[in-house]
C-alpha positions in Angstrom: 32.9 1.3 258.6 29.9 2.5 260.5 29.7 1.9 264.2 28.3 -1.3 264.9 25.6 -1.5 267.8 26.6 -3.1 270.8 23.5 -4.8 271.4 24.1 -6.7 267.9 27.5 -7.7 268.8 26.0 -9.1 272.1 23.2 -10.8 270.1 26.0 -12.4 267.5 28.0 -13.6 270.5 25.1 -15.5 272.0 24.2 -17.1 268.5 27.8 -18.3 268.1 29.5 -21.2 269.8 33.4 -20.5 269.6 34.1 -24.1 269.1 32.2 -24.5 265.7 34.3 -21.6 264.3 37.7 -22.2 265.6 37.2 -25.7 264.4 37.2 -24.5 260.8 40.7 -23.4 261.5 42.0 -25.8 264.2 41.6 -29.8 264.6 40.3 -30.0 268.1 39.9 -33.0 270.6 37.7 -32.9 273.4 39.4 -33.2 276.7 37.2 -33.2 279.7 34.8 -30.0 279.3 37.5 -28.3 277.2 38.9 -28.9 273.6 42.6 -29.1 272.7 44.6 -28.7 269.6 47.6 -27.3 268.0 47.9 -23.2 268.3 47.4 -21.9 264.6 49.5 -18.8 265.8 52.8 -20.2 266.4 54.3 -23.9 265.5 54.4 -26.5 268.2 54.9 -30.1 268.5 52.4 -30.9 271.6 48.9 -29.3 271.9 48.7 -26.2 274.0 45.7 -24.5 272.6 42.6 -24.8 274.7 39.1 -23.7 273.6 36.4 -23.5 276.3 32.7 -23.8 275.1 31.5 -23.0 278.6 33.4 -19.6 279.1 33.4 -19.1 275.1 37.3 -18.5 275.3 40.3 -19.7 273.8 43.8 -19.5 275.2 47.2 -20.8 274.0 49.4 -21.7 276.8 52.3 -21.6 274.6 52.3 -18.3 272.9 50.0 -16.5 275.2 47.3 -15.3 273.0 43.8 -15.8 274.1 40.2 -14.1 274.0 36.7 -14.8 272.7 35.7 -15.6 269.3 36.2 -11.8 267.7 39.8 -11.8 269.2 40.6 -15.3 267.5 39.4 -13.9 264.1 41.2 -10.7 264.5 44.6 -12.7 265.2 43.9 -15.5 262.6 42.7 -13.0 259.6 44.7 -9.9 260.6 41.4 -8.0 260.9 40.3 -5.0 262.9 37.6 -5.8 265.6 34.6 -4.2 263.2 35.9 -6.6 260.4 36.1 -9.3 262.7 32.4 -8.7 263.8 31.6 -8.7 260.1 33.4 -11.5 259.3 31.6 -13.6 262.0 28.3 -12.6 260.9 29.0 -13.8 257.2 30.5 -17.1 258.5 27.3 -17.8 260.6 24.9 -16.3 258.2 23.5 -13.5 260.9 22.4 -10.5 259.1 24.3 -7.6 259.4 22.6 -3.9 260.5 21.4 -2.1 257.4 24.1 0.5 258.4 27.1 -1.8 258.2 25.8 -4.2 255.2 27.8 -3.7 251.9 30.2 -1.4 253.5 33.0 -3.8 254.3 36.3 -2.7 252.1 39.4 -4.9 251.4 42.7 -3.7 252.2 44.2 -2.1 249.0 46.5 -4.9 248.4 43.7 -7.7 248.7 41.4 -5.4 246.5 43.9 -5.1 243.8 44.0 -9.2 243.7 40.2 -9.5 243.8 39.5 -7.0 240.8 42.1 -8.8 238.9 40.4 -11.7 239.8 36.9 -10.2 238.7 38.6 -8.8 235.7 39.7 -12.1 234.3 36.8 -14.1 235.0 34.8 -11.1 233.0 37.2 -11.6 230.2 36.7 -15.4 230.0 33.0 -15.3 230.2 31.8 -12.3 228.2 34.5 -11.1 225.9 35.6 -11.8 222.3 39.0 -11.8 223.6 38.3 -14.8 226.0 37.2 -17.0 223.2 40.5 -19.1 223.1 40.2 -19.4 227.0 36.5 -20.6 226.8 37.4 -23.3 224.1 40.4 -24.4 226.0 38.1 -24.5 229.3 35.6 -26.8 227.4 38.2 -28.9 226.1 39.5 -29.6 229.5 35.8 -30.2 230.7 35.6 -27.3 233.0 32.1 -26.2 232.8 30.3 -23.1 234.3 29.8 -24.3 237.7 33.6 -25.1 238.1 34.8 -22.1 236.6 32.5 -20.1 238.9 33.6 -21.9 241.9 37.2 -21.7 241.5 36.7 -18.2 239.9 38.9 -19.3 236.9 39.4 -16.5 234.1 41.3 -15.7 231.1 44.3 -13.2 230.9 44.1 -11.9 227.3 46.8 -11.6 224.9 47.6 -7.8 225.6 50.4 -6.6 227.7 48.6 -3.6 229.3 45.1 -4.4 229.4 45.0 -5.4 233.3 47.3 -2.4 234.0 45.0 0.2 232.3 41.9 -1.5 234.1 43.6 -1.3 237.6 45.0 2.3 237.3 41.9 3.3 236.1 40.5 2.3 239.4 42.6 4.4 241.2 45.7 2.2 242.0 49.3 3.5 241.9 52.1 2.5 239.9 53.7 1.8 243.4 50.8 -0.2 244.7 50.6 -2.5 241.4 54.3 -2.9 241.5 54.1 -4.9 244.8 51.0 -6.9 243.7 53.1 -9.4 241.4 50.5 -9.0 238.7 53.1 -7.0 236.6 56.5 -6.9 235.5 58.7 -3.9 235.5 61.2 -2.8 232.7 64.5 -1.4 233.2 62.9 2.2 232.6 59.9 1.8 235.2 57.3 0.8 233.0 54.8 -1.7 234.2 53.3 -4.5 232.0 50.8 -7.3 232.5 52.9 -10.5 233.7 50.0 -12.8 232.3 48.8 -13.0 228.9 46.9 -15.6 227.0 46.8 -17.9 229.9 43.9 -19.6 231.9 44.1 -18.0 235.1 43.6 -19.8 238.6 43.5 -17.6 241.6 45.1 -18.7 244.5 43.7 -18.0 247.8 44.6 -17.8 251.3 42.9 -19.7 254.3 40.2 -17.1 254.6 39.3 -17.0 251.0 40.8 -14.0 249.8 42.9 -14.1 246.6 46.4 -13.6 247.1 48.3 -14.4 243.8 47.5 -16.3 240.4 48.7 -19.1 238.4 48.4 -18.8 234.6 48.3 -22.2 232.5 49.0 -21.9 228.7 46.3 -22.6 226.5 48.7 -23.6 223.4 50.9 -26.7 222.5 54.1 -24.3 222.4 56.2 -25.7 224.8 58.9 -22.9 224.3 56.4 -21.4 226.7 56.3 -22.5 230.3 52.9 -24.6 231.0 52.5 -22.5 234.4 53.2 -19.1 235.3 53.0 -18.3 238.9 52.8 -14.8 241.0 56.2 -14.3 242.5 56.4 -14.0 246.1 54.7 -10.9 247.6 53.9 -9.6 251.2 50.6 -11.4 250.7 52.0 -14.5 248.9 54.5 -16.9 250.3 54.4 -20.2 248.3 55.7 -22.4 251.3 53.0 -21.3 253.3 49.8 -21.4 251.3 47.5 -24.3 249.9 45.4 -24.2 246.9 41.7 -24.6 247.8 42.2 -24.8 251.5 39.8 -22.3 252.3 36.8 -24.6 251.0 38.7 -28.1 251.9 38.9 -27.1 255.4 35.2 -26.4 255.5 34.6 -29.9 253.8 36.7 -31.7 256.7 33.6 -31.9 259.0 31.8 -34.0 256.2 34.5 -35.6 254.5 36.8 -36.2 257.6 40.1 -35.6 256.1 41.8 -33.6 253.5 43.0 -34.9 250.4 46.6 -33.7 249.3 47.2 -33.7 245.4 50.1 -32.4 243.3 48.2 -29.9 241.0 45.2 -27.5 240.7 43.6 -29.5 238.1 44.0 -32.7 240.0 42.0 -30.7 243.0 39.3 -29.4 240.5 38.8 -32.7 238.9 38.5 -34.3 242.1 36.1 -31.6 243.2 33.8 -32.5 240.0 33.9 -36.2 241.3 32.2 -35.0 244.6 35.6 -34.7 246.7 35.5 -31.2 248.5 38.5 -31.5 250.7 41.2 -31.7 248.2 44.2 -29.1 248.3 47.5 -28.7 246.6 50.9 -27.0 247.0 51.4 -24.0 245.0 54.0 -25.0 242.5 56.5 -26.0 245.1 57.3 -29.2 246.8 55.5 -29.8 250.1 56.9 -27.7 252.9 57.2 -28.1 256.5 55.0 -24.9 256.9 52.3 -27.0 254.8 52.5 -29.7 257.0 52.0 -27.7 259.9 48.9 -26.1 258.8 47.3 -29.4 257.6 48.0 -30.9 260.9 46.4 -28.1 262.7 43.1 -28.6 260.7 43.2 -32.3 260.9 44.8 -35.6 261.6 43.5 -37.5 258.7 45.1 -37.0 255.3 45.2 -38.6 252.2 48.1 -38.2 249.8 47.0 -38.7 246.2 50.0 -37.5 244.1 50.4 -38.8 240.4 51.1 -42.4 239.7 54.4 -42.0 237.8 57.8 -42.3 239.4 58.0 -38.5 240.3 54.8 -38.8 242.1 55.5 -41.9 243.7 59.0 -40.4 245.0 56.9 -37.1 246.1 54.5 -39.5 248.0 57.4 -41.0 249.9 58.8 -37.6 250.9 55.4 -36.6 252.0 54.7 -39.8 254.1 58.4 -39.1 256.0 57.1 -35.3 256.8 53.9 -36.3 258.4 54.6 -37.4 261.9 53.2 -40.6 263.6 50.4 -38.8 265.0 48.8 -38.3 261.8 46.4 -41.1 260.3 48.1 -40.8 256.9 46.7 -42.6 253.9 48.5 -43.0 250.2 46.7 -43.7 247.0 48.6 -44.9 244.1 46.6 -44.9 240.8 47.4 -47.5 238.0 49.3 -46.9 234.9 50.9 -43.7 236.1 47.8 -41.8 235.8 47.1 -38.3 237.7 43.4 -37.9 239.3 42.1 -36.1 236.4 43.1 -38.8 234.1 41.9 -41.6 236.2 38.5 -40.1 236.9 37.9 -39.3 233.0 39.1 -42.8 232.4 37.1 -44.7 235.1 34.4 -42.4 236.5 33.8 -40.3 239.6 32.7 -43.8 241.7 35.8 -45.6 240.5 37.7 -43.0 242.1 35.9 -42.7 245.4 36.7 -46.3 245.7 40.3 -45.8 245.2 40.4 -43.2 248.0 38.7 -45.7 250.2 41.2 -48.1 249.6 44.0 -45.7 250.3 47.2 -47.7 251.7 48.9 -47.0 255.0 52.5 -45.8 255.0 53.9 -49.2 256.0 52.0 -50.8 253.0 52.9 -48.2 250.7 56.7 -48.6 251.8 56.7 -52.1 251.7 55.2 -52.3 248.1 57.7 -49.7 246.9 60.4 -51.9 248.4 59.3 -55.1 246.9 59.5 -53.5 243.3 63.3 -52.7 243.8 63.9 -57.0 244.0 63.6 -59.9 242.2 61.6 -62.3 244.5 62.3 -65.1 242.3 66.0 -65.0 243.4 66.7 -66.5 246.8 69.6 -63.9 247.1 67.3 -60.7 246.5 64.4 -62.3 248.4 66.6 -62.7 251.5 67.6 -58.8 250.9 64.2 -57.7 250.8 63.1 -59.7 253.8 65.8 -58.0 255.7 65.0 -54.3 254.5 61.2 -55.1 255.1 61.7 -56.2 258.7 63.4 -52.9 259.4 60.1 -51.1 258.0 58.0 -53.3 259.9 60.0 -53.1 263.2 59.7 -49.3 263.2 55.7 -49.9 263.6 54.4 -49.0 266.9 51.2 -51.1 267.1 51.7 -54.9 267.7 48.7 -55.6 265.6 49.9 -53.9 262.6 53.3 -55.7 263.1 51.4 -59.2 263.1 49.2 -57.9 260.0 52.7 -57.2 257.9 54.4 -60.2 259.2 51.5 -62.6 257.9 51.7 -60.6 254.4 55.5 -61.0 254.2 55.0 -64.6 255.1 52.7 -65.3 252.4 54.7 -63.4 250.2 58.0 -65.0 250.7 56.8 -68.4 251.7 59.0 -68.8 254.7 57.9 -69.6 258.2 56.3 -66.9 260.3 58.4 -68.2 263.3 61.8 -67.2 261.6 60.3 -63.8 260.6 59.1 -63.1 264.2 62.6 -63.9 265.5 64.2 -61.6 262.9 61.7 -59.0 264.0 62.4 -59.2 267.5 66.2 -59.1 266.9 65.3 -55.8 264.9 63.2 -54.4 267.7 65.9 -54.8 270.3 68.5 -53.1 268.1 66.1 -50.1 268.0 65.3 -49.8 271.3 69.2 -50.0 272.2 69.8 -47.3 269.4 67.0 -45.4 271.0 68.4 -45.7 274.5 71.9 -44.2 273.4 70.6 -41.7 271.6 68.5 -40.4 274.5 71.5 -40.6 276.7 73.7 -38.2 274.4 72.7 -34.3 275.1 71.7 -32.9 271.8 70.9 -29.5 270.7 67.6 -29.0 268.8 67.0 -25.6 267.1 63.9 -24.0 268.5 61.0 -23.9 265.8 60.4 -20.3 264.9 57.3 -18.6 266.5 55.6 -15.8 265.9 56.1 -12.8 268.5 54.3 -13.6 271.7 51.0 -12.3 272.6 51.7 -11.3 276.0 54.8 -11.8 278.4 52.9 -11.1 281.5 52.2 -13.7 284.3 49.2 -13.9 286.1 49.3 -13.5 290.0 47.2 -16.0 291.7 46.5 -14.0 294.6 45.1 -10.9 292.4 43.6 -13.4 290.0 41.0 -14.5 292.5 40.2 -10.8 293.9 39.7 -9.7 290.4 37.5 -12.5 289.8 35.4 -11.7 292.5 35.5 -8.1 291.6 34.1 -8.7 288.4 31.5 -11.5 289.0 30.1 -10.8 292.7 28.8 -7.5 293.1 28.9 -8.0 296.9 32.5 -8.5 297.0 33.2 -5.8 294.7 31.4 -3.3 296.8 33.6 -4.7 299.8 36.8 -4.3 298.3 35.9 -0.5 297.2 34.5 0.2 300.4 37.7 -0.9 302.1 39.9 1.3 299.6 41.6 -1.8 298.1 43.9 -1.3 295.1 45.7 -4.3 293.1 49.2 -3.9 293.3 50.0 -4.5 289.6 49.1 -1.9 287.2 47.4 -4.2 284.8 45.4 -5.7 287.4 44.0 -2.1 288.7 43.6 -1.0 284.9 41.2 -4.0 284.5 39.4 -3.2 287.7 39.0 0.6 286.6 38.0 -0.4 283.2 35.4 -3.1 284.5 33.8 -0.3 287.0 33.4 1.9 283.7 32.1 -0.8 281.3 29.4 -2.1 283.9 28.3 1.7 284.5 27.7 1.9 280.6 26.7 -1.7 279.6 22.9 -2.7 279.5 23.7 -6.5 280.0 27.7 -6.8 281.0 29.4 -9.9 280.3 33.2 -10.5 280.4 32.8 -12.1 276.8 31.6 -8.6 275.7 34.2 -6.6 277.9 37.1 -7.9 276.4 36.3 -6.6 273.3 37.2 -3.2 274.8 40.4 -4.2 276.2 44.2 -4.7 274.9 45.7 -8.2 274.0 47.6 -8.2 277.3 44.8 -7.5 279.3 42.5 -9.8 277.5 45.2 -12.6 278.4 45.1 -11.9 281.9 41.1 -12.3 281.9 41.2 -15.4 280.1 43.5 -16.9 282.4 41.3 -16.2 285.2 38.2 -17.0 283.4 39.7 -20.5 282.7 41.0 -21.3 286.1 37.6 -22.5 287.3 37.4 -20.3 290.2 34.3 -20.8 292.6 31.8 -18.3 292.7 31.0 -18.8 296.6 33.1 -16.6 298.8 33.2 -15.1 302.2 34.9 -11.8 303.6 37.1 -13.7 305.6 38.3 -15.0 302.6 38.7 -11.8 300.9 40.4 -10.3 304.1 43.0 -13.5 304.1 43.8 -12.6 300.3 44.4 -8.9 301.0 46.4 -9.4 304.1 48.7 -12.1 301.9 49.2 -9.4 299.2 50.1 -6.9 302.0 52.5 -9.2 303.7 53.9 -10.0 300.0 54.7 -6.3 299.8 56.8 -6.3 303.1 58.7 -9.4 301.6 59.6 -7.6 298.5 60.8 -4.6 300.2 62.8 -6.5 302.6 64.2 -8.4 299.5 65.2 -5.0 298.0 66.7 -3.7 301.0 68.8 -6.6 301.5 70.1 -6.1 297.7 70.9 -2.6 298.9 72.5 -4.1 302.1 74.9 -6.4 299.7 75.8 -3.6 297.6 76.9 -1.4 300.4 79.1 -4.2 301.8 80.6 -4.6 298.6 81.5 -1.3 298.5 82.5 -0.7 302.3 79.8 2.1 302.5 79.2 2.2 306.2 76.5 4.4 305.9 74.6 2.6 303.3 75.1 -0.6 305.6 73.5 1.3 308.9 70.8 2.3 306.6 69.7 -0.9 304.9 70.2 -2.7 308.0 67.8 -0.1 309.9 65.1 -0.4 307.4 65.2 -4.5 307.5 64.6 -4.0 311.2 61.9 -1.6 310.8 60.2 -3.5 308.2 60.3 -6.7 310.2 58.7 -4.9 313.3 56.0 -3.6 310.9 55.4 -7.1 309.5 55.2 -8.4 313.4 52.5 -5.5 314.3 50.6 -6.3 311.1 50.0 -9.6 312.2 49.1 -9.0 315.8 46.3 -6.7 314.5 45.2 -9.5 312.8 
C-alpha cells in the first residue's frame, strides 16, 4: 500500500470522535467525563474498558490494551496501521488520498471468500445456470434489494466450477483447501463443497465474508436442508453471529439487538424494517456469542420460533443472559417463525409483537402455567409454589408486586397469603446465599486473550514524562540537568518523543502513539488518562528527581541485603564483610545526598 501522508492522518484524527467509533463495537455508558464498557479483547464480567473523549484514547485496565482509534481498529480487526487508517476513512466517509484509494487488498484467505461470494452472486443474477436459484429466491419473496444487501448467491450444479474459477485467479490448492469451500478426495483432488444451493455468505463482525451456508432449493429430503462451511482459521461457529456487522450499526437507532434462530428470520425481519436482527450460525447459542451481544448492547430481544423447540431454546437463552441485560422474549402464536408470521400478518403486526416482548419472568410464569391444570386445586397449589419461587428470584420489589397481583387474579386467592409465602421463599433464598458465600469455592478463570502489556507504570516517572512531553520548559530543564529515566521504556519514550517533535509539523500525543510499540503505547495512555496537572514548578521537578534517586539507593541497599543473607547462609565471611561494608557506604551516601538538598 502506498505511504499515507501524515497530514492526512492528522486531519482524519481531528474529524473523528473515538467514542463514536468504539460504540459501534462496544456498549458504552457514561461515567463522569469518560465512558465505560466490557472489553472487546477479553472476556470480563465487570467493565474495565475506558474511553476518554477528552484525550481520544481507550484503555482496558483488565487486559492492558490501550491506544487511540487506530490502535483500537488494529486490535479489533487485526489490521496493520495503514489498513486501520483506510478502514477508519471508510467508516467515516473521509475521502482517501488518490495515491491510496482503491489500493486496499484483502488478505488471501479473506480474498478467496470474497471472490467466491461475488462468483455466487454473479451466477444467481446473470447466468443461465442460476435460473433455478432465481426461481427459488422469487418463491421465497427475496427481491433484488434483499439479494443485494445480504449478498445472496447461487452455487451451480457443477462440482468444479468454483475451483476452476479460483485457481484461475492464482490461488493454490493449499490455499483453497483451507478455505472450507472444497471437499478433498483421498487422492488429494478438490471438488466444490456447495452445489445447486442458494448461498448465504456469513460475515464476521467487520463485514468480511468468512464462510457460507447453502440452502437446498429442491424438496429432496435425502439432502440436508442446509450445508455449512466447516470451521476454518477464519470461521468459528461459536464465535460469530449472522448479520452482526449491519445489526450493531442499527443498535444506535433501534436500541437493541434481536436474536433469531435462522438466516431467513433475519432476512424476513429486515424486509419488515427491522435492521438489528442477528442469528447464531447453525448452532445453539453459545457463551461466546452471549458475550459478544452483551458487549454491544444490554437491550436484547429473543424471537425464536413459536414451536416447542423454539420455546425450549428461548428458555435456555434467557438463562444464559445475566441479570444486567434487559432481555425481552417474543412468542409468536400458532408455532410460527418470524418469516411465517410476517407473511401472514404483515410488517406492522410483527413490529407490534416486538414491542410487546415479555420479560423473562413473565415468560417463565407463562410456560410454567402450561404444565398444570389450574382447574384442579392440587395442581393449582403446585403451580402456586413453583410460581412463587420464580417471583422470589426477582430483585425488584415493584416487579414482585406486579407478578403477585397477576398470580392473585389467576388463582383467585388472597394477596396476603401469596405475600406471606413469597416472604418465606425470600428468606430461604437469602439463607442459602449466605451459606454459599461462606463456603470457599473455586471458579475456573475465564479464558482471556494474551495481555497486551505486562508493564506496570511508575508514578514518579509518569509525572516527569508527562511534563517532558507536554511542557517544553520542563523538558528543557530536565535535558539541561542531564536527567535520564531509570526505566528503559520511559527513556525510550523520551528519546522517541524528541525525535518525533523534531520531524512533526504539529506534534500531538494522539499522533505520536502511531509510531511506537504496543507496550510503549500503554504507558503513554496510562499517563494521559491519569489527569496530570499542566502547571508545575522547578521545585516539584527537583523533588521528583530526588525521590527517584533515593529510590535507586533503596534498591541498591535491598540488593546488598539479599547478598548478605546469602553470604550468612553459606558462612561466607568475606561475603558478609563486603555486603555489610556496601550497605554502610550506601547509607552514608543517602545521608550526604539529603544534606546537599
